[in-house]
N, C-alpha and C positions, 0 to 999 in steps of 0.2 A: 863092274861099276854097280852101285847100289840103286835100286829103284826109288823113285821119289815117293814120298808118302804125303798124305794130305796134311794141311796145317793143323796144329793142336786144337785150334779153336773149332774146327768142324768135325773132329773125332769125337765119338761118344764112348763112354765107358759104362758097361752095364754093371750096376751095383745091386746087390741083393740087400734088402732090409735086414739089419742085424737084430738078433733077439737081445733083450736087455740082459746085462751081466748080473748074475745072482751070486752073492758071496755070503756064506754062512760061517761064523766063527763061534767056537765054544772055548771060552778061556777059563780054565780051572785056577782062578786066582786065590780063592779062599784057602785051599790046602797050602799054596805057596806062602800066604801071609802067615799061616800057622807055623810053617817051617822057618821062617825068617824072623819071627817075633823074639826069640832068645837073644838074637844078635842085637836088636834094638834095645833090649834091656841091658846087655853088656856094655853098649856104647854110651848109654845114657849119662853115666858119670862124666865121661869125657866131654860130652856136649855141655854139661853143667860147668865144667872148669873152663871151657873156651868162651863162654859168654860173659862179658864184662857187665857191670851194673847190677841192677836188681834181677835176681834169678828166680825163675819158676821151678817147681819140682819136675825134673826131667822124666821121672818114672811115671808120674800122673799124666804127662804129655804123651809119653810112649803108649801107655794104655788107652788114652782117649784117641790117639790116631789109629791105633790097632782096632779099637771098636768101630770106628768109622769104616775102615777098610773091610772088616769082617761083615758089616751090615750092607756092603755093596753086593754081597752074594745074592743071586737071584734077580739082578738087574738085567733087563732086556732093552737093547737099543735096536730099533728098526727104522732104517732110512730108505725111503722110497723116492728116488730121483728119476727123471725121464730116461736116462741112459743106464741106470744101475740100480740094484736093490741090495742093501746091506743089512744083515741080521746078526747081531752080536748078543750072545747069552753069556753072562758072567756068573760062573757058578761059585 
């Protein structure tokens, strides 16, 4: 027969204070953008053909979006929350 244990309300569980979680990420996105940029230029005519109505120059749009993505290089995101710390560096 099992021995009777105390009710759950009177039992105490010893907990140790946890250290905050630290996460560091380094994302090399700029080289990835450079590698994928020829595909954006190859697909630009198909985007132009697929859009009805007034059309913008898809090559200019591809270069503009690529310029914005490349300029994201060097961005640092640092989030400090009570239970965790997140540090992201975009290369």
